[in-house]
KEKE-3310 file (N, C-alpha, C; in steps of 0.2 Angstrom, whole numbers, plus 5000, padded with zeros to 4 digits):
npx = (5279:5268:5256:5253:5240:5236:5229:5232:5246:5246:5239:5248:5259:5253:5251:5264:5268:5260:5266:5279:5276:5271:5278:5291:5307:5325:5337:5350:5362:5372:5385:5390:5403:5409:5397:5391:5379:5367:5364:5351:5346:5331:5320:5312:5319:5320:5329:5335:5341:5348:5354:5367:5371:5359:5352:5346:5358:5368:5375:5387:5395:5409:5415:5419:5412:5398:5398:5398:5386:5371:5359:5351:5336:5332:5322:5326:5339:5354:5365:5377:5387:5384:5372:5360:5345:5334:5319:5316:5304:5301:5312:5309:5298:5303:5306:5318:5322:5317:5301:5303:5316:5313:5305:5314:5323:5315:5314:5327:5329:5320:5326:5338:5334)
npy = (5246:5232:5226:5210:5200:5188:5177:5178:5175:5162:5155:5156:5149:5136:5134:5133:5121:5112:5112:5108:5095:5089:5092:5087:5085:5088:5077:5076:5082:5080:5082:5071:5068:5059:5053:5065:5069:5076:5071:5068:5064:5060:5065:5054:5043:5040:5041:5053:5058:5070:5075:5086:5097:5099:5108:5125:5137:5130:5123:5128:5128:5125:5109:5110:5122:5117:5107:5114:5116:5121:5115:5121:5123:5111:5111:5116:5118:5127:5137:5148:5155:5153:5159:5152:5143:5130:5121:5107:5100:5105:5100:5086:5086:5088:5100:5111:5124:5140:5144:5147:5143:5129:5126:5128:5118:5106:5106:5104:5091:5084:5085:5078:5065)
npz = (4965:4963:4975:4981:4986:4999:4994:4980:4981:4987:4976:4966:4972:4972:4958:4955:4962:4955:4943:4946:4950:4938:4927:4916:4922:4923:4931:4929:4916:4902:4890:4878:4871:4862:4855:4851:4858:4868:4884:4894:4910:4917:4932:4934:4931:4917:4902:4891:4874:4863:4848:4849:4841:4833:4840:4841:4840:4844:4834:4828:4839:4849:4856:4869:4873:4872:4881:4893:4901:4910:4921:4930:4940:4934:4925:4913:4901:4899:4891:4895:4889:4875:4874:4874:4877:4883:4886:4896:4894:4881:4873:4875:4867:4855:4851:4845:4844:4839:4831:4818:4816:4817:4807:4796:4800:4799:4785:4781:4786:4778:4766:4768:4769)
capx = (5278:5261:5256:5249:5236:5238:5226:5236:5252:5244:5237:5255:5262:5249:5253:5271:5268:5257:5271:5284:5274:5268:5282:5297:5313:5331:5341:5357:5362:5379:5387:5394:5408:5410:5391:5388:5373:5366:5361:5347:5342:5325:5320:5308:5323:5320:5335:5333:5347:5347:5360:5368:5371:5353:5349:5347:5363:5374:5378:5394:5398:5414:5413:5420:5406:5392:5399:5398:5379:5368:5352:5347:5332:5330:5316:5328:5346:5356:5372:5377:5392:5381:5365:5355:5341:5329:5316:5317:5298:5302:5316:5306:5293:5306:5307:5325:5323:5311:5296:5306:5321:5311:5303:5320:5326:5311:5315:5334:5329:5317:5331:5343:5331)
capy = (5238:5230:5222:5204:5197:5181:5173:5177:5171:5155:5153:5156:5143:5130:5133:5131:5115:5108:5112:5104:5088:5086:5094:5083:5089:5084:5076:5077:5083:5081:5082:5065:5070:5053:5053:5071:5069:5079:5066:5070:5059:5063:5063:5048:5038:5039:5045:5056:5061:5073:5078:5093:5102:5101:5113:5131:5141:5125:5120:5130:5128:5120:5104:5113:5126:5113:5103:5119:5117:5121:5113:5125:5119:5105:5112:5118:5118:5134:5138:5155:5158:5153:5162:5147:5140:5125:5118:5100:5098:5106:5095:5080:5086:5089:5108:5112:5130:5144:5141:5149:5138:5122:5125:5127:5112:5101:5106:5101:5084:5080:5084:5074:5059)
capz = (4964:4965:4981:4980:4991:5001:4990:4974:4982:4987:4970:4962:4975:4970:4951:4955:4964:4950:4937:4949:4950:4932:4921:4917:4924:4923:4937:4927:4909:4900:4883:4877:4865:4857:4851:4850:4861:4875:4887:4900:4914:4921:4938:4934:4929:4910:4899:4884:4871:4857:4844:4852:4835:4831:4844:4838:4843:4846:4827:4827:4845:4851:4861:4876:4874:4872:4888:4898:4901:4917:4922:4935:4944:4931:4920:4907:4900:4898:4889:4896:4884:4869:4875:4872:4883:4880:4892:4896:4890:4874:4870:4874:4862:4848:4849:4845:4843:4837:4826:4811:4816:4817:4800:4792:4802:4795:4778:4780:4788:4773:4760:4769:4770)
cpx = (5271:5261:5251:5245:5238:5235:5230:5243:5251:5242:5244:5259:5259:5251:5260:5272:5265:5263:5277:5282:5272:5273:5288:5303:5319:5334:5349:5357:5370:5380:5392:5397:5408:5404:5389:5381:5373:5362:5357:5344:5337:5324:5315:5312:5324:5326:5333:5340:5344:5354:5361:5368:5365:5349:5351:5353:5369:5377:5385:5398:5404:5412:5414:5414:5400:5393:5398:5390:5377:5361:5348:5343:5329:5325:5319:5336:5348:5364:5373:5382:5389:5374:5360:5351:5335:5325:5316:5310:5298:5306:5313:5301:5296:5307:5314:5326:5316:5307:5300:5312:5319:5308:5309:5323:5322:5313:5322:5334:5326:5322:5336:5341:5331)
cpy = (5237:5226:5216:5202:5190:5176:5172:5174:5164:5152:5152:5150:5137:5129:5130:5124:5110:5107:5107:5096:5085:5087:5089:5088:5085:5083:5078:5078:5083:5080:5076:5067:5065:5053:5059:5073:5073:5074:5068:5065:5063:5061:5056:5042:5037:5044:5047:5059:5065:5075:5085:5098:5103:5106:5120:5135:5136:5122:5122:5130:5123:5114:5106:5118:5122:5109:5108:5121:5117:5119:5117:5121:5113:5105:5114:5118:5125:5133:5145:5158:5158:5157:5158:5144:5135:5122:5111:5097:5099:5102:5088:5080:5087:5096:5110:5119:5134:5141:5142:5144:5131:5121:5124:5120:5106:5100:5103:5094:5081:5080:5079:5067:5055)
cpz = (4967:4971:4979:4987:4993:4997:4983:4975:4983:4981:4966:4965:4972:4962:4951:4957:4959:4944:4940:4948:4943:4926:4922:4919:4925:4930:4935:4919:4908:4893:4882:4870:4860:4853:4848:4852:4867:4878:4894:4904:4918:4927:4939:4932:4921:4908:4892:4881:4865:4854:4846:4846:4831:4834:4841:4843:4845:4840:4826:4833:4845:4856:4868:4878:4875:4879:4894:4899:4908:4916:4927:4939:4940:4926:4913:4906:4897:4897:4890:4890:4877:4869:4872:4878:4879:4886:4890:4892:4883:4870:4869:4869:4855:4846:4850:4844:4841:4832:4819:4810:4814:4809:4795:4793:4799:4788:4776:4781:4782:4767:4761:4769:4763)
residu = (MET:ALA:SER:LEU:THR:ASP:ALA:GLN:ILE:ASP:ALA:ALA:ASN:GLU:ARG:GLY:ARG:ILE:VAL:HIS:GLU:THR:GLN:PRO:HIS:ALA:ARG:THR:ALA:ARG:TYR:ASP:ARG:ALA:SER:GLY:GLN:ILE:VAL:ILE:GLU:LEU:THR:ASN:GLY:ALA:VAL:TYR:SER:VAL:PRO:ALA:ARG:TYR:LEU:GLN:GLY:LEU:ALA:GLU:ALA:THR:ASP:ASP:GLN:ILE:ALA:ASN:LEU:ASP:ILE:GLY:GLY:GLY:TYR:GLY:LEU:HIS:TRP:ASP:GLU:LEU:ASP:ALA:ASP:PHE:THR:VAL:GLY:GLY:LEU:LEU:ALA:GLY:ARG:PHE:GLY:THR:GLU:GLN:TYR:MET:LYS:ALA:PHE:ARG:GLU:ARG:MET:GLN:HIS:ALA:ALA)
# end
């Protein structure tokens, strides 16, 4: 294992502090079965929702599977059973999956309009 210097550790801690202070993170997240939305309340009080089945890996999931989500430290949403992970920042930016998934998603949305 490589050893780190005190300066490297301090620099990593500072990067972590900056991320913590500048990146959006969730206070709570839940699946609203009635609307089909994942509702995320951010630590700044803003609330964001996204259609759950738009997210890569959740389209064929059951309501119970979607409802079983974890926010961990608040920077991402995780579905262990579905092997799906999304960052809060990515969701806020409209990234619902990989680049390839998003390309196909945009095409589906254009044809549906």
